[in-house]
C-alpha positions in Angstrom: 67.6 108.7 104.4 71.0 111.0 104.3 72.5 112.4 101.1 75.4 110.6 100.7 78.4 113.2 99.7 81.6 111.9 98.1 84.8 113.8 98.0 88.1 112.9 96.5 91.8 112.9 96.3 92.3 113.1 92.6 94.4 116.8 92.8 96.2 115.5 95.4 97.0 111.8 93.8 97.9 113.7 90.4 101.0 115.7 92.2 102.2 112.8 93.9 102.2 110.8 90.6 104.9 113.0 89.3 102.6 116.2 88.8 100.1 114.7 86.2 98.6 117.2 84.4 94.8 117.2 84.1 94.9 116.4 80.6 97.3 113.2 80.8 95.0 112.1 83.6 92.0 112.3 81.5 93.7 110.9 78.2 94.4 107.8 80.5 91.1 107.2 81.7 89.2 108.0 78.3 87.5 111.1 79.4 88.0 114.8 78.6 90.1 117.4 80.7 86.8 119.1 81.8 85.6 115.8 83.3 88.8 115.8 85.6 88.4 119.5 86.5 84.4 118.6 87.4 85.3 115.5 89.5 88.2 117.7 91.1 85.5 120.1 92.0 83.3 117.6 93.4 80.6 118.8 90.8 80.4 115.3 89.3 80.4 111.9 90.7 82.1 109.1 88.5 80.6 105.8 87.4 82.3 102.9 88.9 83.9 101.7 86.0 85.7 105.4 85.9 86.0 105.3 89.5 88.0 102.0 89.3 89.8 103.4 86.2 91.3 106.4 87.6 92.1 104.2 90.7 94.5 102.1 88.5 95.9 104.7 87.1 97.2 105.8 90.4 98.0 102.1 91.5 95.9 102.6 94.5 92.3 101.4 95.4 89.1 103.0 94.6 88.8 103.9 98.5 92.0 105.7 98.3 90.6 108.0 95.8 86.9 108.4 97.0 85.8 108.7 100.1 81.6 108.5 101.3 80.3 111.0 103.9 76.8 111.0 104.8 74.9 114.0 106.3 74.1 112.2 109.7 77.9 111.2 109.8 79.0 114.9 109.3 76.4 116.1 112.2 77.5 113.4 114.2 81.0 114.7 113.9 80.1 118.5 114.6 78.1 117.0 117.5 81.3 115.3 119.0 83.2 118.4 118.5 81.1 120.9 120.4 
């Protein structure tokens, strides 16, 4: 089974939401600023509950914040680009 990678648009959404700081986002969703940093860097994947809280903070759906990628889809894209 291919490994699933998850990317996110948190940093981008923070800036389009009036340059929301990491600390402000953390306070609104009930996590630490360090957790926001780890999320933005892709070093931490949120629980479903946290993913929904983040999406609700930005007024968008979860799929607009988090995107799923699998190794097999990555290799298919690179094969098509060749």
